[in-house]
N, CA, C and O atoms as CSV, one atom per row, in Angstrom:
chain,resi,resn,atom,element,x,y,z
A,1,MET,N,N,15.952,22.615,7.371
A,1,MET,CA,C,15.494,21.202,7.154
A,1,MET,C,C,14.162,20.944,7.425
A,1,MET,O,O,13.527,21.217,8.444
A,2,GLN,N,N,13.618,20.109,5.897
A,2,GLN,CA,C,12.283,20.312,5.491
A,2,GLN,C,C,11.695,18.697,6.145
A,2,GLN,O,O,12.083,17.538,5.998
A,3,MET,N,N,10.988,19.108,6.631
A,3,MET,CA,C,10.236,17.473,7.215
A,3,MET,C,C,9.678,16.759,6.528
A,3,MET,O,O,9.452,17.212,5.405
A,4,ASP,N,N,9.149,15.237,6.844
A,4,ASP,CA,C,8.591,14.736,5.796
A,4,ASP,C,C,7.422,14.109,6.678
A,4,ASP,O,O,7.638,13.420,7.676
A,5,HIS,N,N,6.099,14.444,6.168
A,5,HIS,CA,C,4.871,14.320,7.228
A,5,HIS,C,C,4.347,13.166,6.566
A,5,HIS,O,O,3.305,12.792,7.105
A,6,ARG,N,N,4.716,12.432,5.537
A,6,ARG,CA,C,4.135,11.163,5.104
A,6,ARG,C,C,3.909,10.353,5.729
A,6,ARG,O,O,4.845,10.265,6.524
A,7,LYS,N,N,2.802,9.202,6.023
A,7,LYS,CA,C,2.628,8.480,6.666
A,7,LYS,C,C,2.912,7.068,5.839
A,7,LYS,O,O,2.601,6.882,4.663
A,8,HIS,N,N,3.406,6.355,6.492
A,8,HIS,CA,C,3.786,5.038,5.886
A,8,HIS,C,C,3.346,3.883,6.240
A,8,HIS,O,O,3.387,3.554,7.426
A,9,TYR,N,N,2.839,3.048,5.267
A,9,TYR,CA,C,1.488,1.934,5.409
A,9,TYR,C,C,2.355,0.587,4.614
A,9,TYR,O,O,3.283,0.554,3.805
A,10,GLU,N,N,1.353,-0.686,5.448
A,10,GLU,CA,C,1.391,-1.742,4.870
A,10,GLU,C,C,0.058,-2.229,4.507
A,10,GLU,O,O,-0.939,-2.000,5.191
A,11,LEU,N,N,0.057,-2.797,3.595
A,11,LEU,CA,C,-0.967,-3.119,2.847
A,11,LEU,C,C,-1.218,-4.409,2.582
A,11,LEU,O,O,-0.762,-4.624,1.459
A,12,ARG,N,N,-1.876,-5.727,3.181
A,12,ARG,CA,C,-1.788,-6.722,2.918
A,12,ARG,C,C,-3.030,-7.506,1.950
A,12,ARG,O,O,-4.174,-7.769,2.320
A,13,ILE,N,N,-2.640,-7.678,1.104
A,13,ILE,CA,C,-3.847,-8.241,-0.144
A,13,ILE,C,C,-4.305,-9.454,-0.539
A,13,ILE,O,O,-3.403,-10.203,-0.915
A,14,GLU,N,N,-5.632,-9.995,-0.590
A,14,GLU,CA,C,-5.686,-11.415,-1.411
A,14,GLU,C,C,-5.059,-11.348,-2.393
A,14,GLU,O,O,-5.188,-10.270,-2.975
A,15,GLY,N,N,-3.891,-12.618,-3.219
A,15,GLY,CA,C,-3.663,-13.034,-4.126
A,15,GLY,C,C,-2.169,-12.360,-3.933
A,15,GLY,O,O,-1.603,-11.778,-3.008
A,16,HIS,N,N,-1.695,-12.879,-5.776
A,16,HIS,CA,C,-0.252,-11.992,-5.686
A,16,HIS,C,C,-0.581,-11.087,-7.130
A,16,HIS,O,O,-1.508,-11.455,-7.851
A,17,PHE,N,N,-0.012,-10.258,-7.380
A,17,PHE,CA,C,-0.477,-8.977,-8.251
A,17,PHE,C,C,0.319,-9.226,-9.485
A,17,PHE,O,O,1.380,-9.801,-9.728
A,18,ALA,N,N,-0.521,-8.625,-10.133
A,18,ALA,CA,C,0.046,-9.206,-11.943
A,18,ALA,C,C,0.730,-7.839,-11.860
A,18,ALA,O,O,0.458,-6.837,-11.200
A,19,SER,N,N,1.920,-8.172,-12.930
A,19,SER,CA,C,2.746,-6.999,-12.913
A,19,SER,C,C,2.116,-5.864,-13.651
A,19,SER,O,O,2.751,-4.810,-13.634
A,20,ARG,N,N,0.853,-5.892,-14.370
A,20,ARG,CA,C,0.170,-4.581,-14.362
A,20,ARG,C,C,-0.350,-3.791,-13.627
A,20,ARG,O,O,-0.573,-2.697,-14.146
A,21,TRP,N,N,-0.690,-3.933,-12.419
A,21,TRP,CA,C,-0.746,-3.404,-11.293
A,21,TRP,C,C,-0.015,-3.004,-10.474
A,21,TRP,O,O,-0.536,-2.489,-9.484
A,22,ARG,N,N,1.453,-3.076,-10.550
A,22,ARG,CA,C,2.252,-2.518,-9.882
A,22,ARG,C,C,2.477,-0.924,-10.545
A,22,ARG,O,O,2.516,0.092,-9.850
A,23,SER,N,N,2.589,-0.948,-11.774
A,23,SER,CA,C,2.768,0.828,-11.949
A,23,SER,C,C,1.463,1.632,-11.315
A,23,SER,O,O,1.526,2.824,-11.015
A,24,VAL,N,N,0.179,0.760,-11.139
A,24,VAL,CA,C,-0.468,1.571,-10.594
A,24,VAL,C,C,-0.319,2.179,-9.363
A,24,VAL,O,O,-0.656,3.339,-9.122
A,25,PHE,N,N,0.238,1.321,-8.496
A,25,PHE,CA,C,0.477,1.399,-6.967
A,25,PHE,C,C,1.704,1.915,-6.718
A,25,PHE,O,O,2.014,1.763,-5.536
A,26,CYS,N,N,2.623,2.534,-7.453
A,26,CYS,CA,C,4.353,2.915,-7.651
A,26,CYS,C,C,4.034,4.320,-6.874
A,26,CYS,O,O,3.188,4.946,-7.512
A,27,PRO,N,N,4.364,4.860,-5.940
A,27,PRO,CA,C,5.806,3.956,-5.417
A,27,PRO,C,C,5.455,3.023,-4.272
A,27,PRO,O,O,6.108,3.053,-3.228
A,28,PHE,N,N,4.813,2.502,-4.385
A,28,PHE,CA,C,4.762,1.223,-3.298
A,28,PHE,C,C,5.213,0.330,-3.618
A,28,PHE,O,O,4.953,0.071,-4.793
A,29,SER,N,N,6.021,-0.578,-2.976
A,29,SER,CA,C,6.744,-1.901,-3.328
A,29,SER,C,C,5.536,-2.846,-3.104
A,29,SER,O,O,4.612,-2.650,-2.315
A,30,ALA,N,N,5.746,-4.187,-4.152
A,30,ALA,CA,C,4.546,-4.968,-3.964
A,30,ALA,C,C,5.304,-6.480,-3.594
A,30,ALA,O,O,5.843,-6.897,-4.619
A,31,LYS,N,N,5.432,-7.088,-2.841
A,31,LYS,CA,C,5.804,-8.025,-2.384
A,31,LYS,C,C,4.915,-9.667,-2.279
A,31,LYS,O,O,4.183,-9.884,-1.313
A,32,ALA,N,N,5.059,-10.453,-3.109
A,32,ALA,CA,C,4.219,-11.734,-2.991
A,32,ALA,C,C,4.793,-12.436,-1.550
A,32,ALA,O,O,5.953,-12.424,-1.137
A,33,GLU,N,N,3.844,-12.921,-1.057
A,33,GLU,CA,C,4.081,-13.893,0.072
A,33,GLU,C,C,3.195,-15.004,-0.033
A,33,GLU,O,O,2.078,-15.051,-0.550
A,34,ASP,N,N,3.975,-16.046,0.634
A,34,ASP,CA,C,3.660,-17.282,0.757
A,34,ASP,C,C,2.264,-17.311,0.996
A,34,ASP,O,O,1.819,-16.216,1.340
A,35,GLY,N,N,1.474,-18.188,0.922
A,35,GLY,CA,C,-0.068,-18.303,1.302
A,35,GLY,C,C,-1.137,-17.726,0.011
A,35,GLY,O,O,-2.363,-17.827,0.011
A,36,GLY,N,N,-0.282,-17.107,-1.053
A,36,GLY,CA,C,-1.205,-16.391,-1.720
A,36,GLY,C,C,-1.737,-15.055,-1.502
A,36,GLY,O,O,-2.756,-14.547,-1.970
A,37,THR,N,N,-0.774,-14.525,-0.624
A,37,THR,CA,C,-1.060,-13.124,-0.451
A,37,THR,C,C,-0.047,-11.897,-0.932
A,37,THR,O,O,1.162,-12.123,-0.969
A,38,THR,N,N,-0.506,-10.753,-1.256
A,38,THR,CA,C,0.744,-9.466,-1.508
A,38,THR,C,C,1.408,-8.701,-0.245
A,38,THR,O,O,0.473,-8.709,0.555
A,39,VAL,N,N,1.900,-8.401,0.045
A,39,VAL,CA,C,2.031,-7.345,0.909
A,39,VAL,C,C,2.674,-5.994,0.423
A,39,VAL,O,O,3.884,-6.018,0.196
A,40,LEU,N,N,2.005,-4.854,0.246
A,40,LEU,CA,C,2.357,-3.585,-0.317
A,40,LEU,C,C,2.713,-2.736,0.381
A,40,LEU,O,O,1.721,-2.380,1.017
A,41,ARG,N,N,4.015,-1.861,0.818
A,41,ARG,CA,C,4.430,-1.116,1.758
A,41,ARG,C,C,4.641,0.398,0.791
A,41,ARG,O,O,4.838,0.353,-0.423
A,42,GLY,N,N,4.577,1.396,1.392
A,42,GLY,CA,C,4.824,2.276,1.116
A,42,GLY,C,C,4.189,4.052,1.681
A,42,GLY,O,O,3.246,4.133,2.468
A,43,ALA,N,N,4.770,5.092,1.218
A,43,ALA,CA,C,4.223,6.376,2.126
A,43,ALA,C,C,3.210,7.135,1.416
A,43,ALA,O,O,3.317,7.240,0.194
A,44,VAL,N,N,2.383,7.596,1.940
A,44,VAL,CA,C,1.018,8.694,1.166
A,44,VAL,C,C,1.163,10.035,1.965
A,44,VAL,O,O,1.102,10.049,3.194
A,45,PRO,N,N,1.349,11.110,1.244
A,45,PRO,CA,C,1.054,12.246,1.628
A,45,PRO,C,C,0.006,13.107,2.888
A,45,PRO,O,O,0.208,13.911,3.797
A,46,ASP,N,N,-1.102,12.433,2.340
A,46,ASP,CA,C,-2.301,12.468,3.575
A,46,ASP,C,C,-3.174,11.385,3.259
A,46,ASP,O,O,-3.146,10.490,2.415
A,47,GLN,N,N,-4.178,11.808,4.428
A,47,GLN,CA,C,-5.230,10.522,4.464
A,47,GLN,C,C,-5.819,10.866,3.279
A,47,GLN,O,O,-5.945,9.760,2.753
A,48,ALA,N,N,-6.346,11.814,2.366
A,48,ALA,CA,C,-6.977,11.962,1.418
A,48,ALA,C,C,-6.069,10.828,0.057
A,48,ALA,O,O,-6.616,10.310,-0.916
A,49,ALA,N,N,-4.673,10.737,0.428
A,49,ALA,CA,C,-4.146,9.924,-0.882
A,49,ALA,C,C,-4.455,8.361,-0.539
A,49,ALA,O,O,-4.626,7.527,-1.427
A,50,LEU,N,N,-4.513,8.029,1.002
A,50,LEU,CA,C,-4.797,6.651,1.311
A,50,LEU,C,C,-6.256,6.247,0.852
A,50,LEU,O,O,-6.553,5.224,0.235
A,51,PHE,N,N,-6.997,7.122,1.218
A,51,PHE,CA,C,-8.454,6.956,0.892
A,51,PHE,C,C,-8.537,6.697,-0.772
A,51,PHE,O,O,-9.212,5.770,-1.220
A,52,GLY,N,N,-7.886,7.485,-1.516
A,52,GLY,CA,C,-8.101,7.254,-2.919
A,52,GLY,C,C,-6.959,5.918,-3.518
A,52,GLY,O,O,-6.866,5.521,-4.680
A,53,LEU,N,N,-6.181,5.429,-2.306
A,53,LEU,CA,C,-5.811,4.275,-2.615
A,53,LEU,C,C,-6.554,2.966,-2.512
A,53,LEU,O,O,-6.457,1.990,-3.255
A,54,LEU,N,N,-7.252,3.119,-1.535
A,54,LEU,CA,C,-7.999,2.025,-1.241
A,54,LEU,C,C,-9.755,1.856,-1.899
A,54,LEU,O,O,-10.572,0.948,-1.749
A,55,ARG,N,N,-9.849,3.414,-2.797
A,55,ARG,CA,C,-10.757,3.086,-3.820
A,55,ARG,C,C,-10.239,2.156,-4.866
A,55,ARG,O,O,-10.944,1.329,-5.445
A,56,THR,N,N,-9.299,2.294,-5.020
A,56,THR,CA,C,-8.384,2.107,-6.151
A,56,THR,C,C,-8.355,0.300,-5.812
A,56,THR,O,O,-8.435,-0.520,-6.727
A,57,LEU,N,N,-8.285,0.083,-4.993
A,57,LEU,CA,C,-8.349,-1.001,-4.686
A,57,LEU,C,C,-9.333,-1.833,-5.142
A,57,LEU,O,O,-9.282,-2.723,-5.990
A,58,GLU,N,N,-10.613,-1.260,-4.188
A,58,GLU,CA,C,-11.972,-1.310,-4.195
A,58,GLU,C,C,-12.292,-1.479,-5.774
A,58,GLU,O,O,-12.236,-2.553,-6.373
A,59,GLY,N,N,-12.515,-0.676,-6.136
A,59,GLY,CA,C,-12.804,-0.558,-7.635
A,59,GLY,C,C,-12.238,-1.590,-8.507
A,59,GLY,O,O,-13.084,-2.087,-9.250
A,60,ALA,N,N,-10.983,-2.082,-8.639
A,60,ALA,CA,C,-10.214,-3.334,-9.236
A,60,ALA,C,C,-10.528,-4.799,-8.675
A,60,ALA,O,O,-10.045,-5.839,-9.122
A,61,GLY,N,N,-11.532,-4.673,-7.492
A,61,GLY,CA,C,-11.690,-5.892,-7.335
A,61,GLY,C,C,-10.723,-6.790,-5.903
A,61,GLY,O,O,-10.986,-7.848,-5.332
A,62,ILE,N,N,-9.497,-5.746,-5.696
A,62,ILE,CA,C,-8.546,-6.357,-5.013
A,62,ILE,C,C,-9.262,-6.307,-3.283
A,62,ILE,O,O,-9.711,-5.326,-2.691
A,63,VAL,N,N,-9.182,-7.372,-2.929
A,63,VAL,CA,C,-9.665,-7.652,-1.715
A,63,VAL,C,C,-8.644,-7.375,-0.388
A,63,VAL,O,O,-7.819,-8.228,-0.063
A,64,LEU,N,N,-8.788,-6.063,0.362
A,64,LEU,CA,C,-7.751,-6.111,1.587
A,64,LEU,C,C,-7.981,-6.995,2.677
A,64,LEU,O,O,-9.021,-7.314,3.254
A,65,LEU,N,N,-6.799,-7.322,2.838
A,65,LEU,CA,C,-6.923,-8.343,4.373
A,65,LEU,C,C,-6.183,-7.391,4.867
A,65,LEU,O,O,-6.941,-6.584,4.330
A,66,ASP,N,N,-5.367,-6.677,5.417
A,66,ASP,CA,C,-5.104,-6.223,6.760
A,66,ASP,C,C,-4.598,-4.673,5.955
A,66,ASP,O,O,-4.234,-4.595,4.782
A,67,LEU,N,N,-4.682,-3.669,6.810
A,67,LEU,CA,C,-3.955,-2.127,6.274
A,67,LEU,C,C,-3.400,-1.938,8.012
A,67,LEU,O,O,-4.099,-2.256,8.975
A,68,ARG,N,N,-2.138,-1.409,8.097
A,68,ARG,CA,C,-1.630,-0.926,8.904
A,68,ARG,C,C,-0.544,0.007,9.040
A,68,ARG,O,O,0.504,-0.245,8.446
A,69,GLN,N,N,-0.656,1.204,9.840
A,69,GLN,CA,C,0.214,2.630,9.700
A,69,GLN,C,C,1.658,1.777,10.506
A,69,GLN,O,O,1.613,1.205,11.595
A,70,LEU,N,N,2.904,1.915,9.576
A,70,LEU,CA,C,4.117,1.650,10.070
A,70,LEU,C,C,4.855,2.975,11.230
A,70,LEU,O,O,4.405,4.113,11.099
A,71,ARG,N,N,5.529,2.824,11.887
A,71,ARG,CA,C,5.975,3.822,12.916
A,71,ARG,C,C,7.001,4.459,11.846
A,71,ARG,O,O,7.621,3.799,11.013
A,72,ASP,N,N,7.052,5.488,11.969
A,72,ASP,CA,C,7.762,6.743,11.343
A,72,ASP,C,C,9.563,6.115,11.544
A,72,ASP,O,O,10.092,5.803,12.611
A,73,ARG,N,N,10.035,6.088,10.502
A,73,ARG,CA,C,11.253,5.525,10.605
A,73,ARG,C,C,12.220,6.419,11.492
A,73,ARG,O,O,13.326,5.888,11.593
A,74,GLY,N,N,12.120,7.502,12.092
A,74,GLY,CA,C,13.365,8.269,12.694
A,74,GLY,C,C,12.502,8.042,13.885
A,74,GLY,O,O,12.852,8.831,14.762
A,75,ALA,N,N,11.433,7.222,14.311
A,75,ALA,CA,C,11.080,6.904,15.690
A,75,ALA,C,C,11.411,5.820,16.078
A,75,ALA,O,O,11.153,5.471,17.230
């Protein structure tokens, strides 16, 4: 049995995502929230991939409001 070492994260960003951005952040799910924010949830294989995701947000001018690592699903 192969273990999944990916870490799951939740990112809250300012504003609602335009549909064109959903493919950029796939396979993260995007949910528009009340109050004009969007919550992205998904997994990355390592810290380098997480930093890449954060650089993409920054490069697009998207404001990150919160980032948290979610508990492992098996925990």
